[in-house]
C-alpha positions, 0 to 999 in steps of 0.5 A: 590786701589788694581789692579785687578788680572786676574783669571787663565784661565782653561787648554783648551784641544785640541782634535785631530781633523779629517783631513779635508774632503769634502762631495761631495753628495750622489748616489742612496740615498745609498752611501756617496761620500767624498774627504778625503786625496787626495782620494775619499771615497764611504761609504755605509751609512747603512753599516757605520751606522750599524757598529757605532751602533754595536760598541756603543752596544758592548761598553755598554754591556761590561760596563753594562753587558746587552743592554739598554732597553726601556719599552713598555706602552703596551706590543707586543704580539708575536705568537711562535711555540712550539719549539720558545717557548721552545727556548725562555724559555731556553734562556730567560736570554741571550735574557734579555741581548740583551734588551728584557724583556718578559713573556711566555704564551701559544703560544706566548710571551708578550714583555714588554721592547726592546733594546733602540736602535730599534723602537717597529715596528722591535721588533717583527720580530727581537725577532723572528729572534733572537729565530729562530737563537738560534734554529738553532745554538743550536746543534752547539757546536762552537756557544758559548754564547759570539758569540750568544750575538755578533750575537744578537748585529749585528741584533739590529745594522742592524735593528736600522741603517738608511736604503739605498734608503731612503733620510736623512738630510745632518746633518745625513750624516755628522754624519756618515762620522766623525763617520767612519772617527774616526773609522779608524780601522773599514772598514766592517759592523758586517756582513762583508760588506765593509763600 
């Protein structure tokens, strides 16, 4: 009988692991306290989560050319002023690139798809805020399409991020801590608030 031959083992890649850290706890349901490399980090959980979402949205937009959308079973009807209607019509393509699909009717917009990272409860206010921001910056030649799109991603990330002052499961906190430690060069949220 021929002896059994061992199958070659697959090559195992060991990813660089994060340095040791210890999650101490949470202060005021807003700040995560972490022991890390001989220091204590105080992480603003909303700002950190907002930045993580923003980085993901930016990466997806660069790859796919637009933010992923989720279709709605029933459209969300948003009342708009005449200026907002005109702006939404003029910048429809830009609003679609950040995940909104909609049709304009007299005095309103029927939103049929929203950015996949936000819930339907935030969609109406976010849509109106984006339109109003475009109106405010429309006459400013320094506000380019790329900057406007990035500002829209900021707003989507803010609406989608967990909120300070609310209680979340420890696993959510651990996930945020790991993401912050992975993004070593990122120290502020998209709006500039320190993480």
